[in-house]
C-alpha positions in Angstrom: -54.9 43.7 -179.7 -56.2 41.0 -178.2 -57.4 37.6 -180.3 -57.9 34.0 -179.1 -54.8 32.1 -180.9 -57.8 28.6 -182.4 -57.2 26.8 -184.8 -58.5 23.4 -186.5 -57.9 20.2 -185.7 -54.6 19.4 -187.8 -54.3 22.9 -188.8 -50.3 24.2 -189.7 -49.4 27.1 -187.2 -48.8 29.4 -190.0 -52.2 29.3 -191.6 -53.4 30.1 -188.1 -51.1 33.0 -187.9 -52.8 34.5 -191.7 -55.9 33.8 -190.8 -54.9 36.3 -188.1 -53.0 38.4 -190.3 -56.4 38.2 -193.0 -58.9 39.9 -190.1 -56.2 43.2 -189.5 -58.2 45.8 -192.1 -55.3 46.9 -194.6 -57.1 48.1 -197.2 -56.9 52.1 -198.4 -57.9 54.6 -197.8 -58.5 53.7 -193.8 -55.9 51.3 -193.2 -55.8 50.2 -189.0 -52.0 50.8 -188.9 -52.0 50.6 -185.3 -53.2 46.8 -185.6 -50.8 45.5 -188.2 -47.9 47.0 -185.8 -49.4 45.3 -182.6 -49.8 42.2 -184.1 -46.0 42.2 -185.9 -44.7 43.1 -182.7 -46.2 40.3 -181.3 -45.9 37.9 -183.8 -41.9 38.8 -183.7 -41.4 38.2 -180.1 -43.3 35.1 -180.2 -41.0 34.0 -182.8 -38.6 35.2 -180.3 -37.2 38.3 -182.9 -35.8 41.1 -181.9 -37.7 44.7 -182.9 -35.9 46.8 -184.8 -37.0 50.9 -186.1 -35.4 52.1 -188.9 -36.1 55.6 -190.0 -35.5 57.6 -193.3 -33.2 60.3 -192.6 -34.9 64.0 -193.2 -33.0 65.4 -196.1 
């Protein structure tokens, strides 16, 4: 996913990030989960956060 991060003059970076998130199609019945995960991973990396996957264990 390659998106140009552009904002208006004086726009808070959080608002710009939220606008980018809103562009991702997350509505059922056909959400684009792959694009959502890529967005979240990139945002976390930009913020210096570590990604950890946690899956429910099979019973």
